[in-house]
C-alpha positions as CSV (number, residue, x, y, z in Angstrom):
1,M,36.9,31.0,-159.6
2,S,37.3,30.3,-156.1
3,Q,38.7,27.1,-154.5
4,R,37.7,25.2,-152.1
5,S,41.2,24.8,-149.9
6,N,39.6,22.2,-147.1
7,G,41.3,18.8,-147.9
8,Q,44.5,20.1,-149.8
9,L,47.8,19.5,-149.2
10,S,50.7,21.9,-149.6
11,N,51.4,20.3,-153.0
12,G,48.1,20.7,-154.5
13,Q,47.1,17.3,-153.8
14,S,44.1,16.1,-152.0
15,S,44.1,14.3,-148.6
16,K,40.8,12.8,-149.5
17,G,41.4,10.6,-152.5
18,L,39.4,10.3,-155.9
19,W,36.7,8.8,-154.0
20,R,35.6,11.5,-152.1
21,D,36.5,14.5,-154.3
22,T,35.7,13.7,-157.7
23,P,34.9,16.6,-159.8
24,P,32.2,16.9,-162.4
25,A,35.2,18.4,-164.7
26,I,36.5,14.9,-165.2
27,F,33.6,13.6,-168.0
28,P,33.7,16.8,-171.1
29,P,37.2,14.8,-171.5
30,V,35.3,11.4,-171.2
31,L,32.9,12.4,-173.7
32,G,35.3,13.4,-176.6
33,L,37.2,10.3,-176.2
34,F,34.0,8.5,-176.8
35,G,33.0,10.3,-179.8
36,V,36.8,9.8,-181.3
37,G,36.3,6.0,-180.5
38,L,32.8,6.1,-182.1
39,G,34.3,8.1,-184.7
40,W,36.8,5.6,-185.5
41,R,34.0,2.7,-185.6
42,R,32.4,4.7,-188.2
43,A,35.5,5.4,-190.1
44,S,35.8,1.5,-190.3
45,E,32.6,1.2,-192.3
46,V,33.1,4.7,-194.4
47,L,36.5,4.5,-194.9
48,G,37.4,1.1,-194.2
49,A,39.8,1.6,-191.0
50,P,40.9,-1.4,-189.1
51,D,38.1,-2.3,-186.3
52,G,40.7,-2.6,-183.9
53,I,41.7,1.0,-183.7
54,S,38.0,2.1,-182.6
55,E,37.4,-0.8,-180.1
56,M,40.4,-0.2,-178.4
57,I,39.8,3.3,-177.9
58,L,36.3,2.6,-176.8
59,G,37.5,-0.6,-174.3
60,A,39.8,2.0,-172.6
61,V,37.4,4.7,-172.9
62,S,34.8,2.8,-171.2
63,L,37.4,1.7,-168.0
64,V,38.1,5.4,-167.6
65,F,34.2,6.4,-167.6
66,L,33.2,3.8,-165.5
67,T,36.0,4.6,-163.0
68,A,34.9,8.5,-162.9
69,L,31.4,7.3,-162.8
70,V,31.7,5.2,-159.8
71,A,34.2,7.4,-158.0
72,Y,31.6,10.2,-158.6
73,L,28.8,8.0,-157.2
74,A,30.4,7.0,-154.2
75,K,30.5,10.9,-153.5
76,V,27.4,11.5,-154.3
77,V,26.0,8.4,-151.9
78,R,28.3,9.8,-149.2
79,K,26.1,13.1,-149.3
80,P,23.3,13.2,-151.8
81,S,23.4,17.0,-151.5
82,I,26.7,17.5,-153.0
83,V,25.2,17.2,-156.3
84,L,23.5,20.3,-155.8
85,E,26.9,21.8,-154.5
86,D,28.4,21.1,-157.7
87,L,25.9,22.7,-159.7
88,Q,26.4,25.6,-157.9
89,V,29.3,26.4,-160.2
90,L,29.6,26.6,-164.2
91,S,32.3,23.9,-164.2
92,G,30.2,21.3,-162.1
93,R,26.7,22.2,-164.1
94,A,28.9,21.2,-167.8
95,G,30.5,18.2,-166.1
96,L,27.5,16.5,-165.0
97,A,25.5,17.2,-168.4
98,T,28.4,15.6,-169.9
99,G,28.6,12.9,-167.5
100,T,25.0,11.6,-168.7
101,M,25.7,12.2,-172.2
102,S,28.9,10.2,-171.8
103,M,26.5,7.4,-170.4
104,M,24.3,7.8,-173.7
105,L,27.3,7.2,-175.8
106,F,28.5,4.4,-173.7
107,A,25.6,3.0,-174.6
108,A,26.2,3.2,-178.4
109,V,29.3,1.3,-177.7
110,L,27.6,-1.2,-176.1
111,V,25.1,-1.9,-179.1
112,P,27.3,-4.2,-181.3
113,Y,28.2,-6.6,-178.0
114,T,25.4,-6.6,-175.6
115,P,22.0,-4.7,-177.2
116,D,20.0,-5.4,-174.2
117,L,22.6,-3.8,-171.3
118,A,22.8,-0.7,-174.1
119,R,18.5,-0.4,-173.9
120,L,19.5,-0.1,-170.1
121,M,22.5,2.2,-169.8
122,L,20.2,4.6,-172.1
123,V,16.9,4.7,-170.3
124,L,19.2,5.2,-167.0
125,A,20.8,7.9,-169.0
126,L,17.9,9.9,-170.2
127,V,16.3,9.7,-166.7
128,A,19.8,10.9,-165.2
129,H,19.7,13.8,-168.0
130,A,16.1,14.6,-167.3
131,L,16.4,14.6,-163.5
132,L,19.9,16.9,-164.0
133,A,17.9,19.6,-165.9
134,V,15.5,19.8,-163.8
135,L,17.9,20.3,-160.7
136,V,19.9,22.9,-163.0
137,F,16.8,24.7,-163.7
138,W,15.8,25.1,-160.0
139,V,20.0,26.5,-159.2
140,L,19.3,29.3,-161.8
141,V,15.7,30.0,-161.0
142,T,16.7,30.0,-157.1
143,G,20.4,30.8,-157.3
144,P,21.6,34.8,-158.2
145,A,20.6,36.7,-161.0
146,E,24.2,36.8,-162.8
147,R,23.6,32.9,-162.7
148,R,20.9,33.1,-165.2
149,R,23.1,34.6,-167.6
150,V,22.8,32.3,-171.1
151,T,26.0,29.9,-171.5
152,P,26.8,27.2,-173.6
153,V,26.2,25.2,-170.9
154,W,22.5,25.2,-171.0
155,L,22.9,23.6,-174.4
156,L,24.3,21.0,-172.6
157,T,22.0,20.8,-169.9
158,F,18.7,21.0,-171.8
159,V,19.7,19.8,-175.1
160,G,22.2,17.3,-174.3
161,F,19.5,14.5,-174.9
162,I,20.0,15.0,-178.8
163,A,23.1,12.4,-177.9
164,A,20.7,9.8,-177.0
165,P,19.7,8.9,-181.0
166,I,23.5,8.0,-181.5
167,A,22.7,4.9,-179.6
168,A,18.5,4.6,-180.3
169,V,18.5,4.3,-183.5
170,P,20.6,1.7,-184.1
171,L,18.6,-0.2,-181.0
172,G,15.3,0.6,-183.4
173,W,14.1,3.3,-181.3
174,S,13.5,5.5,-184.2
175,A,10.2,6.9,-182.6
176,L,12.0,8.0,-179.4
177,S,14.6,9.7,-181.4
178,A,12.3,11.3,-183.4
179,F,10.5,12.7,-180.2
180,I,13.6,13.8,-179.2
181,F,15.0,15.4,-181.9
182,A,11.5,17.2,-182.1
183,A,11.5,18.2,-178.6
184,T,14.8,19.9,-178.7
185,L,14.8,21.5,-181.7
186,P,13.1,24.6,-180.6
187,I,15.5,24.7,-177.4
188,I,18.5,24.9,-179.3
189,A,17.1,27.4,-181.8
190,S,16.3,29.8,-179.0
191,I,19.5,29.1,-176.7
192,Q,21.4,29.5,-179.9
193,L,19.8,32.8,-181.2
194,L,19.8,34.4,-177.3
195,S,23.7,33.5,-177.1
196,L,24.2,35.2,-180.7
197,L,22.6,38.6,-179.0
198,Q,24.5,38.4,-176.2
199,F,27.3,37.6,-178.0
200,A,26.9,40.6,-179.8
201,R,26.6,43.1,-177.0
202,Q,28.9,41.5,-174.1
203,K,32.5,40.4,-174.2
204,V,33.1,36.5,-173.5
205,P,36.1,36.5,-170.8
206,A,39.4,34.6,-172.1
207,P,39.0,32.0,-169.5
208,L,35.6,31.2,-170.5
209,R,35.9,31.2,-174.4
210,P,36.6,27.3,-174.9
211,L,33.1,26.8,-173.8
212,L,31.9,28.3,-177.3
213,A,33.0,25.2,-179.1
214,I,29.9,23.4,-177.6
215,H,27.9,25.5,-180.0
216,L,29.4,23.6,-182.6
217,A,28.7,20.2,-180.6
218,S,24.9,20.9,-180.4
219,L,24.8,21.9,-184.2
220,S,26.8,18.6,-185.2
221,L,24.8,16.5,-182.9
222,F,21.5,17.9,-184.4
223,G,23.2,17.1,-188.2
224,I,23.8,13.4,-186.8
225,T,20.3,12.8,-185.6
226,S,18.8,14.1,-188.4
227,Q,21.0,12.0,-191.0
228,L,20.4,9.1,-188.7
229,L,16.5,9.8,-188.9
230,G,16.8,10.1,-192.8
231,Y,15.7,14.3,-192.6
232,E,17.9,14.7,-195.6
233,Q,17.2,18.5,-195.6
234,V,17.0,19.8,-192.1
235,A,20.4,17.2,-192.3
236,L,22.0,19.5,-194.9
237,V,20.9,22.6,-192.9
238,F,22.4,21.4,-189.8
239,F,25.6,20.2,-191.7
240,T,26.4,23.5,-193.0
241,L,26.0,25.5,-189.9
242,A,28.2,23.1,-188.1
243,S,30.4,23.7,-191.4
244,T,30.6,27.2,-191.2
245,L,30.8,27.5,-187.4
246,F,34.0,24.9,-187.6
247,V,35.7,27.2,-190.0
248,L,35.2,30.0,-188.0
249,F,36.4,28.4,-185.1
250,V,39.6,27.2,-186.6
251,L,40.2,30.8,-187.8
252,S,39.8,32.2,-184.1
253,A,41.6,29.5,-182.3
254,F,44.0,32.1,-180.8
255,Y,41.0,33.9,-179.3
256,L,39.4,30.9,-177.7
257,T,42.8,29.6,-176.4
258,A,44.1,33.6,-175.2
259,A,43.8,32.4,-171.3
260,G,46.1,29.5,-172.0
261,F,45.4,26.0,-170.6
262,S,42.6,24.8,-168.0
263,P,40.1,22.2,-167.3
264,F,37.5,24.3,-169.4
265,W,39.6,22.9,-172.3
266,G,37.6,19.7,-172.0
267,A,34.8,21.7,-174.3
268,F,37.3,21.6,-177.2
269,T,36.9,17.6,-177.2
270,F,33.6,16.6,-177.6
271,P,32.9,19.6,-180.1
272,L,35.8,18.2,-182.2
273,A,34.6,14.6,-181.8
274,S,31.0,15.1,-183.0
275,Y,32.1,17.4,-186.1
276,G,34.3,14.2,-187.4
277,N,31.4,11.8,-186.9
278,L,29.1,14.2,-189.0
279,L,31.4,14.5,-191.8
280,L,32.0,10.5,-191.7
281,L,28.2,10.2,-191.5
282,R,27.7,12.7,-194.5
283,G,30.2,10.4,-196.3
284,A,28.6,7.4,-196.2
285,N,25.6,8.5,-197.3
286,G,27.2,9.2,-201.0
287,A,29.4,12.3,-200.4
288,G,32.2,10.5,-200.6
289,I,34.6,13.8,-200.5
290,F,33.1,14.6,-196.7
291,G,34.3,10.9,-195.9
292,T,37.6,11.9,-196.4
293,L,37.4,15.0,-194.6
294,G,35.8,13.3,-192.0
295,G,38.9,10.8,-191.8
296,I,41.2,14.0,-191.9
297,E,39.5,15.9,-189.5
298,L,39.3,12.6,-187.4
299,V,42.8,12.3,-187.2
300,L,43.5,15.5,-186.2
301,A,41.1,15.4,-183.7
302,T,41.8,12.2,-182.0
303,L,45.5,13.9,-181.3
304,V,44.0,16.9,-179.9
305,V,41.5,15.1,-177.8
306,V,43.9,12.6,-176.6
307,A,46.2,15.9,-175.5
308,I,43.5,17.6,-174.0
309,A,42.0,14.2,-172.1
310,G,45.2,13.1,-170.9
311,K,46.3,16.3,-169.2
312,I,42.9,16.7,-167.6
313,I,43.0,12.9,-166.2
314,R,46.5,13.8,-164.8
315,L,45.1,16.5,-162.9
316,W,42.5,14.1,-161.7
317,R,44.6,11.8,-160.5
318,Q,47.1,14.4,-158.8
319,G,44.2,15.3,-157.2
320,K,44.4,19.2,-158.7
321,L,41.3,19.0,-160.9
322,A,38.6,19.4,-157.7
323,R,40.5,22.5,-156.5
324,M,40.8,23.9,-160.1
325,T,37.2,23.8,-160.8
326,S,35.8,24.3,-157.3
327,A,34.0,21.2,-157.2
328,A,32.5,20.0,-153.8
329,S,34.2,17.7,-151.5
330,I,33.3,15.6,-148.4
């Protein structure tokens, strides 16, 4: 991965500050932390967990998210074209997609407190994600051929809208949620199939293997949305697929982490949180054993997600994350 050395001090810290080189790679762990917090909110409903746990986590994550969002927008205001620069690299495309998806989950956080603000945030998130999808499509079409190789990041960009129903359904926007589900269903099917065929023909480089976990997140989010919409049979299909993939990933942990820690480990965070939420939601609909399993998974996911997010946020604060992920700076 190439590095942008301008503006870097000899100790690896940026001389420009958080407000001038905020990397999109800060958003994947934020999305995972939001998922963990919402998971604990659901655990309070399903398992009777204390409400204070979820709201404490969600409050802290909201502050981190808003800080990162404002910091990145400050970079964009100074140089709007920097978005296209960030989209030239895989970590930038993944980061910006999880950034707009984080806005969707932030809307879900706001639902119990201020529904009107939650609606506004959700609309902004959907518009931002749609614009991002258009920009990414343009970057892929006009860029070199190797950039058009199918990656799990395509799921975040072109299917990431599926995170919106987590807020939309409680807000009463079931029709919108059903439309998002129907519109993205053929896209996820196509990307998953292409990814499977490509995986059978080509080896995945060790540094990029954490991105494979994104497949679990997409299946889990479709399972959650179909469950929220009352599509019981469809929900069962996605639950079965997600559970099978989760077991495969657990058994392949050493394969996925062979390259050692990197900012790409942020891709482990939101799939773990998404699958925990899916288990808890299944438990809330009469399958008590899944609620118990969801509680166990959520505890383990919390430990893993917080540890990974803490390391990535520390890299950001030290000014190293932008350099490690080739993020554009001004």
